[in-house]
C-alpha positions in Angstrom: -6.2 -19.2 16.7 -7.9 -15.8 16.5 -5.6 -12.9 15.7 -6.1 -9.8 17.8 -6.0 -6.8 15.4 -5.4 -3.1 15.8 -6.3 -0.7 13.0 -4.5 2.7 12.7 -6.3 5.4 10.6 -9.5 3.6 11.6 -11.8 6.6 10.9 -10.5 7.1 7.3 -12.0 5.6 4.2 -9.7 2.6 4.2 -9.9 2.2 8.0 -13.6 2.0 7.9 -13.6 -0.8 5.3 -10.9 -2.6 7.3 -13.2 -2.5 10.4 -16.2 -3.6 8.5 -14.4 -6.6 6.9 -12.5 -7.6 10.0 -15.8 -7.6 12.0 -17.1 -10.5 9.9 -13.8 -12.4 9.6 -13.7 -15.3 12.1 -9.9 -15.5 12.1 -9.7 -11.9 13.4 -10.7 -10.1 16.6 -10.7 -6.3 16.3 -9.3 -5.1 19.6 -8.3 -1.5 18.8 -9.3 1.3 16.4 -6.9 4.2 16.4 -6.8 7.7 14.9 -5.4 11.2 15.5 -5.6 12.7 19.0 -7.7 15.6 17.6 -10.1 13.5 15.6 -13.6 14.7 16.2 -15.1 11.2 16.6 -12.7 10.0 19.3 -14.4 7.7 21.8 -17.2 6.8 19.4 -17.7 3.1 18.7 -15.6 2.1 15.7 -18.4 -0.1 14.3 -20.8 2.8 14.3 -18.2 5.0 12.5 -17.7 2.2 9.9 -21.5 1.8 9.5 -21.6 -1.9 10.7 -23.2 -1.4 14.1 -21.7 -1.4 17.6 -18.6 -3.5 18.1 -17.7 -2.2 21.6 -14.3 -1.0 20.3 -14.0 2.8 20.8 -11.9 5.0 18.5 -8.9 6.0 20.5 -5.6 7.9 20.0 -3.5 5.4 22.0 -3.0 1.6 21.8 -3.6 0.1 25.2 -5.0 -3.3 24.2 -2.7 -6.3 23.5 -2.6 -7.0 19.8 -1.1 -9.7 17.6 -0.9 -7.4 14.5 -1.6 -3.9 13.5 -2.5 -2.4 10.1 -1.7 1.2 9.2 -3.5 3.2 6.5 -2.8 6.8 7.5 -0.5 9.7 6.5 3.3 9.8 6.8 3.6 11.6 10.1 0.9 9.5 11.8 2.6 6.3 10.3 5.7 7.3 12.3 3.7 7.3 15.5 2.2 3.8 15.1 5.6 2.5 13.9 7.2 3.6 17.2 4.3 2.2 19.2 4.6 -1.2 17.5 8.3 -1.2 17.9 8.1 -0.6 21.6 5.3 -3.1 22.1 6.8 -5.7 19.7 3.6 -5.8 17.6 3.9 -6.9 13.9 2.9 -4.0 11.6 1.4 -4.0 8.2 1.7 -0.5 6.7 0.3 0.8 3.4 0.9 4.5 3.9 2.5 6.2 0.9 4.3 9.4 0.4 7.0 8.6 3.0 10.2 10.7 3.1 13.6 9.1 3.0 14.0 9.5 6.7 10.6 7.9 7.4 11.5 5.0 5.0 14.8 4.6 6.9 12.9 4.3 10.2 10.7 1.6 8.7 13.8 -0.4 7.7 15.4 0.1 11.1 12.2 -1.1 12.9 12.1 -4.2 10.7 15.2 -5.4 12.6 13.1 -5.5 15.8 9.6 -6.5 14.6 8.0 -8.2 11.7 7.0 -5.4 9.3 5.2 -5.7 6.0 5.4 -2.6 3.9 3.7 -2.2 0.6 2.3 0.8 -1.2 -0.5 -1.4 -2.5 -2.2 -4.2 -0.6 -4.2 -5.5 -3.6 -3.4 -9.1 -4.4 -4.1 -8.5 -8.1 -1.8 -5.5 -8.1 1.0 -7.5 -6.6 0.5 -10.3 -9.0 0.7 -7.8 -11.9 4.0 -6.5 -10.4 5.3 -10.1 -10.8 4.0 -10.2 -14.4 5.6 -6.8 -15.2 8.9 -8.1 -13.9 8.6 -11.2 -16.2 7.9 -8.9 -19.2 10.8 -6.6 -18.3 13.2 -9.5 -18.2 11.9 -10.8 -21.6 12.3 -7.4 -23.2 15.5 -6.2 -21.5 17.5 -6.1 -24.8 14.6 -5.6 -27.2 14.6 -1.8 -27.4 11.2 -1.5 -25.6 9.8 1.8 -24.3 8.1 1.7 -20.9 5.4 4.1 -19.7 3.2 3.9 -16.5 -0.2 5.5 -16.4 -2.1 5.7 -13.1 -5.6 7.0 -12.2 -6.9 7.8 -8.7 -9.6 9.7 -7.0 -9.4 13.5 -6.7 -8.7 13.3 -2.9 -5.3 11.5 -3.3 -2.5 13.8 -2.0 0.6 12.2 -3.5 1.5 11.8 -7.1 2.5 9.6 -8.8 1.1 6.9 -6.6 3.4 4.8 -4.5 2.2 1.8 -6.5 3.2 3.4 -9.8 6.6 4.2 -8.4 7.0 0.6 -7.3 6.1 -0.7 -10.7 8.7 1.7 -12.1 11.4 0.6 -9.7 10.7 -3.1 -10.6 10.9 -2.5 -14.3 13.8 0.0 -14.2 16.0 -2.2 -12.2 15.5 -5.2 -14.6 15.9 -3.1 -17.8 18.5 -0.7 -16.5 16.3 2.4 -17.1 18.1 5.2 -15.3 15.9 8.2 -16.2 12.5 8.5 -14.4 10.4 11.2 -16.2 7.2 12.5 -14.6 4.9 13.8 -17.4 6.0 15.8 -20.5 5.4 19.2 -21.9 6.9 21.6 -24.4 9.5 20.1 -26.7 11.4 17.5 -24.6 12.9 16.1 -27.8 13.4 12.5 -28.9 12.6 9.9 -26.2 15.8 8.5 -24.8 16.1 4.7 -24.5 17.0 4.7 -20.8 13.8 6.5 -19.8 10.7 5.3 -18.0 7.7 7.7 -17.9 5.0 8.2 -15.3 1.6 9.9 -15.9 -0.9 10.6 -13.1 -4.6 11.3 -13.5 -6.8 12.5 -10.6 -10.5 12.1 -11.4 -13.7 11.6 -9.4 -13.8 8.6 -7.0 -11.5 6.2 -8.9 -10.1 3.8 -6.3 -7.1 3.0 -8.3 -6.0 1.9 -11.8 -2.5 1.2 -13.2 -1.4 0.5 -16.8 2.2 -0.5 -17.6 3.0 -0.2 -21.3 5.8 -2.1 -23.0 6.0 -0.7 -26.5 8.3 -1.8 -29.4 8.2 -0.7 -33.0 5.1 -2.2 -34.5 3.6 -3.8 -31.4 3.0 -3.2 -27.7 1.9 -4.9 -24.5 -0.3 -3.3 -21.9 -0.9 -4.6 -18.4 -3.8 -3.0 -16.7 -5.0 -3.7 -13.1 -7.9 -1.8 -11.7 -9.9 -1.7 -8.5 -13.7 -1.3 -8.6 -13.8 -0.5 -4.9 -11.5 -0.3 -1.9 -12.3 -3.7 -0.5 -9.5 -5.3 -2.5 -7.0 -3.2 -0.6 -8.6 -3.9 2.7 -8.9 -7.7 2.1 -5.2 -7.8 1.0 -4.2 -5.9 4.2 -6.1 -8.3 6.3 -4.4 -11.3 4.6 -1.1 -9.6 5.2 -1.9 -9.2 8.9 -2.7 -12.9 9.2 0.5 -13.8 7.4 2.6 -11.5 9.6 1.3 -12.5 13.0 3.9 -14.7 14.7 6.6 -14.2 12.1 10.2 -13.3 13.1 11.4 -9.8 12.8 12.2 -8.7 9.3 11.0 -6.7 6.3 8.3 -8.5 4.3 6.3 -7.7 1.2 3.1 -8.8 -0.5 5.1 -11.2 -2.6 5.7 -13.1 0.6 1.9 -13.3 1.3 1.4 -14.5 -2.3 4.2 -17.0 -2.0 6.4 -15.7 -4.8 
């Protein structure tokens, strides 16, 4: 069965890649491409915007076409809008928007009681596999006096810091190892590193699509897990896999671990 797909944030960098890859996926039918009401390219063909030729799907600000699933790669305020539309229309929603406030996060969780909702700060299959590996390492080192630091690199245009992915890595490790202090960078003379601390360091350079390193360091030895993207297609392909997984599921909150079968 072909899944009818709506893409929100369709004129953005990720949205364009989603359109391009969905257009050649025989399991998907692109039925809607959505963006902000004031976007300068509204009513243009989404395929032309994405550079893949005419698809006869215009860029619109409202969702009128019936859809089996929607994908959101946008900004927090816009994510609220598509969330409400999907809730009202009972459309399963995959959202990868980061930088959400506590109230916006609460709205996601509330909506998951009414629709199938998959929320992940990173749609990469490799990243989510690495999260599982990081959890395994954290459990093995929970009582071994290990220090944990997370380094992340992204392009100069990324607005939130540290990345939502880095924060999720941190939450996974901190929960397992009972690390209660989350430190973002260091300067001056912060003193001896406390054992209950996990550190985050963000780098913003060029067009880096995403790179995360989780360091588990003991005295005399260390383990580093690094996962990096070479282009944005890994995020788009992961999101498309998530949409296929979510279509037809019962209401509830899902994650990429469900898509991967963990």
